[in-house]
C-alpha positions in Angstrom: 87.6 6.0 -53.1 89.3 8.3 -50.7 88.3 11.3 -52.5 84.6 10.5 -52.4 82.6 12.1 -49.7 80.6 9.0 -48.9 83.7 7.3 -47.9 84.6 10.0 -45.4 81.1 10.1 -44.1 81.3 6.3 -43.5 84.7 6.6 -41.8 83.5 9.4 -39.6 80.4 7.4 -38.7 82.5 4.4 -37.7 84.7 6.6 -35.6 81.8 8.3 -34.0 80.1 5.0 -33.2 83.4 3.7 -31.8 83.8 6.7 -29.5 80.1 6.3 -28.4 80.6 2.6 -27.6 84.0 3.2 -25.9 82.4 5.9 -23.7 79.7 3.4 -22.7 76.9 5.6 -24.0 74.7 2.6 -25.0 74.9 1.3 -21.4 74.1 4.7 -20.0 71.2 5.0 -22.4 70.1 1.5 -21.3 70.4 2.5 -17.6 68.5 5.7 -18.3 65.8 3.9 -20.1 65.6 1.3 -17.3 65.4 4.0 -14.7 62.7 5.8 -16.7 60.8 2.5 -17.2 61.1 1.8 -13.4 59.9 5.4 -12.7 56.9 5.0 -15.1 56.2 1.6 -13.4 56.2 3.2 -10.0 53.9 6.0 -11.3 51.6 3.4 -12.7 51.6 1.5 -9.4 50.9 4.8 -7.5 48.1 5.6 -10.0 46.6 2.2 -9.4 46.9 2.6 -5.6 45.3 6.1 -5.8 42.5 4.7 -8.1 41.8 1.9 -5.5 41.7 4.5 -2.7 39.4 6.7 -4.8 37.1 3.8 -5.4 37.1 2.9 -1.7 36.3 6.5 -0.8 33.6 6.6 -3.5 32.1 3.4 -2.0 32.3 4.8 1.5 30.6 8.1 0.4 27.9 6.1 -1.4 27.3 4.1 1.8 27.2 7.3 3.8 24.8 8.8 1.3 22.5 5.8 1.5 22.6 5.9 5.3 21.8 9.7 5.2 18.9 9.0 2.9 17.6 6.3 5.2 18.0 8.6 8.2 16.1 11.3 6.2 13.4 8.9 5.3 13.1 7.8 9.0 12.9 11.4 10.1 10.2 12.1 7.5 8.3 9.0 8.6 8.6 10.0 12.2 7.5 13.6 11.3 4.4 12.2 9.5 3.6 10.0 12.4 3.9 12.9 14.9 1.9 15.1 12.6 -0.8 12.5 12.5 -0.7 12.2 16.3 -0.9 16.0 16.6 -3.8 16.1 14.2 -5.6 13.3 16.1 -5.0 15.1 19.4 -6.2 18.4 17.9 -9.4 16.7 16.6 -9.9 15.1 20.0 -9.5 18.4 21.8 -11.8 20.1 19.3 -14.4 17.4 19.8 -14.0 17.8 23.6 -14.4 21.6 23.3 -17.4 21.2 21.1 -18.9 18.7 23.5 -18.2 20.9 26.5 -19.8 23.9 24.8 -22.8 21.8 23.7 -23.2 20.6 27.3 -22.8 24.2 28.6 -25.4 25.4 26.1 -27.8 22.6 27.1 -27.2 23.5 30.7 -27.9 27.2 30.0 -31.0 26.2 28.0 -32.2 24.0 30.9 -31.6 26.8 33.4 -33.5 29.2 31.1 -36.4 26.7 30.8 -36.4 26.3 34.6 -36.3 30.0 35.1 -39.1 30.5 32.5 -41.2 27.8 34.2 -40.6 29.4 37.6 -41.7 32.8 36.2 -44.7 31.2 34.5 -45.7 29.5 37.7 -45.2 32.6 39.7 -47.3 34.6 37.2 -50.0 31.9 37.2 -50.0 31.7 41.0 -50.3 35.5 41.1 -53.2 35.4 38.7 -54.8 32.5 40.5 -54.4 34.4 43.8 -55.8 37.5 42.3 -58.7 35.6 40.7 -59.4 33.7 43.9 -59.2 36.9 45.9 -61.8 38.6 43.5 -64.1 35.6 43.6 -63.9 35.2 47.3 -64.3 39.0 47.8 -67.3 38.9 45.6 -68.9 35.9 47.3 -67.6 36.1 50.9 -67.7 39.3 52.8 -66.2 40.6 55.9 -63.8 39.1 58.3 -64.3 35.6 57.1 -63.3 36.6 53.5 -60.0 38.2 54.7 -59.1 35.0 56.6 -59.9 32.8 53.6 -57.8 35.0 51.3 -54.8 35.0 53.6 -55.0 31.2 54.1 -55.3 30.6 50.3 -52.4 32.9 49.5 -50.1 31.2 52.1 -51.1 27.8 50.8 -50.5 28.6 47.1 -47.2 30.2 47.9 -46.0 27.3 49.9 -47.0 24.8 47.2 -45.3 26.8 44.4 -42.1 27.3 46.2 
C-alpha cells in the first residue's frame, strides 16, 4: 500500500487539507465571501436607489414636458385669438377706409353735379338773356329797350345766384 501512488496522493491531500484548516483558510474564504456578498448587496441597494431616482427624474421631466406642451398650446391659442382680432381689426379698418372713400367719391360727385348744374344754369341764363335781349331789341326800340334789357339782366342774375 505504501508503494502505490494513490496512497501518497491521499496522504498529501490530507496533509494539505490539514494545513489549510490550521491556517484558517476556510474562515478567511467565508469572510471574503461574506464581504463580497455584502458589497454586492450594497451595490444592489445603490442600483435600486439610483433606479428610483431615475424614475423620479423621468416622472419630473414628463411632468415638465406636459407643462411645456400645455404652455405651448396656450401660446398657440392666444396667437390664434390675437390673429383673429388683428384680422377683424384689419377688416374693420378696410371697411372704414372703403366707406370713407365711397363717401368722399359721393361728395365729389355731388360737387361735380352742383358745379354742372351751376354751369348749366349760367349757360341757360346767358342764353335766356341773349334771347330776351334780341326779342326786346327787335320789338322795343330806343331808350326804353335799353332800360328793359338792363333791368331784365339784373333780375335774372340775382335770381340765379
